[in-house]
C-alpha positions as a Python dict, from the first residue, in 0.01 Angstrom:
ca = {
    (1, 'M'): (0, 0, 0),
    (2, 'R'): (296, 272, 35),
    (3, 'P'): (430, 216, -264),
    (4, 'V'): (111, 300, -448),
    (5, 'I'): (90, 610, -201),
    (6, 'A'): (440, 735, -284),
    (7, 'L'): (374, 677, -640),
    (8, 'L'): (28, 889, -617),
    (9, 'L'): (217, 1158, -431),
    (10, 'G'): (488, 1178, -666),
    (11, 'L'): (248, 1193, -966),
    (12, 'A'): (92, 1455, -784),
    (13, 'M'): (403, 1690, -792),
    (14, 'V'): (484, 1628, -1157),
    (15, 'V'): (96, 1741, -1187),
    (16, 'G'): (108, 2015, -962),
    (17, 'G'): (482, 2041, -1044),
    (18, 'C'): (688, 2362, -989),
    (19, 'D'): (556, 2718, -926),
    (20, 'K'): (427, 2788, -1255),
    (21, 'R'): (352, 3204, -1226),
    (22, 'A'): (296, 3401, -1541),
    (23, 'G'): (613, 3526, -1658),
    (24, 'T'): (819, 3239, -1565),
    (25, 'P'): (944, 2939, -1790),
    (26, 'E'): (769, 2639, -1780),
    (27, 'Q'): (974, 2335, -1655),
    (28, 'A'): (1103, 2125, -1907),
    (29, 'A'): (914, 1807, -1952),
    (30, 'P'): (1064, 1456, -1889),
    (31, 'V'): (1191, 1278, -2218),
    (32, 'E'): (1108, 906, -2262),
    (33, 'D'): (1363, 761, -2013),
    (34, 'G'): (1165, 967, -1728),
    (35, 'T'): (1465, 1226, -1693),
    (36, 'V'): (1449, 1592, -1772),
    (37, 'P'): (1698, 1745, -1989),
    (38, 'D'): (1974, 1960, -1831),
    (39, 'V'): (1902, 2374, -1815),
    (40, 'P'): (2183, 2528, -1966),
    (41, 'A'): (2423, 2688, -1768),
    (42, 'A'): (2342, 3040, -1935),
    (43, 'N'): (2019, 2971, -1809),
    (44, 'T'): (2143, 2988, -1437),
    (45, 'A'): (2191, 3365, -1491),
    (46, 'A'): (1824, 3400, -1595),
    (47, 'V'): (1705, 3371, -1255),
    (48, 'P'): (1493, 3720, -1190),
    (49, 'E'): (1643, 3869, -850),
    (50, 'A'): (1320, 3876, -655),
    (51, 'A'): (1085, 3624, -859),
    (52, 'G'): (978, 3440, -598),
    (53, 'K'): (659, 3558, -390),
    (54, 'I'): (741, 3608, -34),
    (55, 'D'): (494, 3463, 257),
    (56, 'R'): (499, 3561, 593),
    (57, 'S'): (189, 3402, 722),
    (58, 'H'): (341, 3082, 882),
    (59, 'K'): (534, 3325, 1090),
    (60, 'G'): (664, 3206, 1433),
    (61, 'E'): (590, 2855, 1326),
    (62, 'A'): (840, 2553, 1480),
    (63, 'L'): (1086, 2381, 1256),
    (64, 'P'): (889, 2030, 1107),
    (65, 'A'): (1025, 1735, 1286),
    (66, 'Y'): (1028, 1515, 971),
    (67, 'R'): (1358, 1287, 949),
    (68, 'F'): (1507, 1299, 641),
    (69, 'E'): (1826, 1194, 461),
    (70, 'D'): (2189, 1349, 432),
    (71, 'G'): (2406, 1283, 162),
    (72, 'A'): (2519, 926, 305),
    (73, 'G'): (2168, 863, 367),
    (74, 'K'): (2237, 878, 746),
    (75, 'P'): (1904, 1020, 905),
    (76, 'V'): (1875, 1386, 1027),
    (77, 'T'): (1640, 1650, 1081),
    (78, 'L'): (1627, 1996, 1069),
    (79, 'A'): (1654, 2043, 1481),
    (80, 'T'): (2026, 1938, 1409),
    (81, 'F'): (2069, 2272, 1256),
    (82, 'K'): (1939, 2487, 1544),
    (83, 'G'): (2130, 2754, 1713),
    (84, 'K'): (2184, 2985, 1388),
    (85, 'P'): (1958, 3100, 1102),
    (86, 'L'): (1853, 2837, 860),
    (87, 'L'): (1747, 2865, 480),
    (88, 'L'): (1560, 2536, 390),
    (89, 'N'): (1489, 2459, 55),
    (90, 'V'): (1272, 2252, -90),
    (91, 'W'): (1338, 2134, -447),
    (92, 'A'): (1379, 1855, -712),
    (93, 'T'): (1617, 1754, -977),
    (94, 'W'): (1305, 1750, -1251),
    (95, 'C'): (1237, 2114, -1146),
    (96, 'A'): (1360, 2361, -1375),
    (97, 'P'): (1315, 2678, -1155),
    (98, 'C'): (1474, 2464, -871),
    (99, 'V'): (1760, 2370, -1097),
    (100, 'R'): (1804, 2762, -1219),
    (101, 'E'): (1839, 2854, -856),
    (102, 'M'): (2092, 2588, -725),
    (103, 'P'): (2389, 2786, -825),
    (104, 'T'): (2313, 3113, -640),
    (105, 'L'): (2177, 2916, -333),
    (106, 'D'): (2522, 2752, -351),
    (107, 'A'): (2683, 3089, -370),
    (108, 'L'): (2494, 3204, -64),
    (109, 'A'): (2596, 2884, 143),
    (110, 'T'): (2939, 2987, 36),
    (111, 'K'): (2935, 3325, 120),
    (112, 'A'): (2735, 3274, 466),
    (113, 'G'): (3017, 3024, 600),
    (114, 'D'): (2936, 2942, 948),
    (115, 'T'): (2674, 3264, 989),
    (116, 'L'): (2365, 3050, 815),
    (117, 'S'): (2287, 2703, 760),
    (118, 'V'): (2164, 2649, 416),
    (119, 'V'): (1983, 2294, 352),
    (120, 'A'): (1870, 2173, 25),
    (121, 'V'): (1611, 1898, 69),
    (122, 'S'): (1551, 1723, -242),
    (123, 'Q'): (1190, 1594, -320),
    (124, 'D'): (1330, 1318, -561),
    (125, 'L'): (1198, 976, -603),
    (126, 'E'): (1504, 853, -679),
    (127, 'P'): (1726, 975, -419),
    (128, 'A'): (2043, 841, -515),
    (129, 'K'): (2055, 1072, -820),
    (130, 'V'): (2039, 1383, -586),
    (131, 'Q'): (2409, 1425, -510),
    (132, 'P'): (2551, 1288, -835),
    (133, 'F'): (2348, 1606, -955),
    (134, 'L'): (2463, 1847, -739),
    (135, 'T'): (2857, 1695, -801),
    (136, 'E'): (2857, 1700, -1207),
    (137, 'R'): (2722, 2056, -1192),
    (138, 'G'): (3006, 2169, -939),
    (139, 'L'): (2796, 2255, -636),
    (140, 'K'): (2935, 2214, -264),
    (141, 'L'): (2562, 2183, -122),
    (142, 'V'): (2503, 1855, 44),
    (143, 'G'): (2233, 1629, -122),
    (144, 'Y'): (1999, 1615, 153),
    (145, 'R'): (1677, 1393, 59),
    (146, 'D'): (1338, 1325, 166),
    (147, 'P'): (1211, 995, -29),
    (148, 'K'): (863, 1005, 178),
    (149, 'L'): (822, 1331, 68),
    (150, 'Q'): (751, 1478, 386),
    (151, 'F'): (813, 1861, 294),
    (152, 'T'): (578, 1855, 6),
    (153, 'S'): (315, 1662, 159),
    (154, 'G'): (314, 1747, 504),
    (155, 'M'): (369, 2108, 459),
    (156, 'G'): (154, 2144, 132),
    (157, 'L'): (463, 2321, -68),
    (158, 'N'): (514, 2373, -416),
    (159, 'L'): (842, 2348, -550),
    (160, 'P'): (1065, 2513, -517),
    (161, 'T'): (1012, 2697, -179),
    (162, 'T'): (1271, 2801, 37),
    (163, 'I'): (1219, 2897, 402),
    (164, 'L'): (1407, 3095, 686),
    (165, 'Y'): (1414, 2987, 1021),
    (166, 'D'): (1556, 3209, 1308),
    (167, 'A'): (1838, 3056, 1579),
    (168, 'A'): (1570, 2950, 1757),
    (169, 'G'): (1412, 2748, 1501),
    (170, 'K'): (1099, 2968, 1417),
    (171, 'E'): (973, 3058, 1073),
    (172, 'V'): (1046, 3394, 984),
    (173, 'W'): (895, 3400, 591),
    (174, 'R'): (899, 3149, 318),
    (175, 'V'): (947, 3236, -67),
    (176, 'V'): (764, 3021, -309),
    (177, 'G'): (906, 3018, -681),
    (178, 'G'): (1281, 3066, -811),
    (179, 'M'): (1499, 3328, -659),
    (180, 'D'): (1843, 3475, -698),
    (181, 'W'): (1969, 3410, -339),
    (182, 'A'): (2330, 3550, -413),
    (183, 'G'): (2115, 3880, -484),
    (184, 'A'): (2084, 4209, -306),
    (185, 'D'): (1722, 4131, -217),
    (186, 'A'): (1789, 3787, -50),
    (187, 'A'): (2044, 3941, 147),
    (188, 'K'): (1789, 4191, 282),
    (189, 'L'): (1542, 3935, 345),
    (190, 'I'): (1792, 3675, 519),
    (191, 'A'): (1936, 3956, 765),
    (192, 'E'): (1570, 3988, 892),
    (193, 'A'): (1665, 3616, 1128),
}
């Protein structure tokens, strides 16, 4: 029964897909083998500075207690990162806006160093593809994986969604849709933590 539920949730994610607001490019369609063609590197610069919609309606909510996997497949929770601000990005390798914003998220993680935890949790149904996907693109982000799709199904998130939590583990805001996380607008938002 669980595989059927996972399949149905996966199909719902594909149908609901990434955030598809007007003015944003459509995500690439999967080809016959189920993979999505790579987004050319030139398109990564096309991530608008503040394309995503800022949602403050969940301000003050605590970190979810979901268990997910680190790059080595070991269980981890978001509580592991408490003590400093946490930027949680929920994404998938098949989501074009997610893929376009990954280099800017990686740049933010590098620039922030120890002042901010940047945790990108994939919602891919094939978790083994996540870390190789990041590594092939030269990204240093850890390939955290959520094979049970808890973040999208439990929190009702579209992809990509990025949530900022303060050092105490309380939500500050969330951005639904792609964004340039290395840009000035993102820096102002992150300073709110």
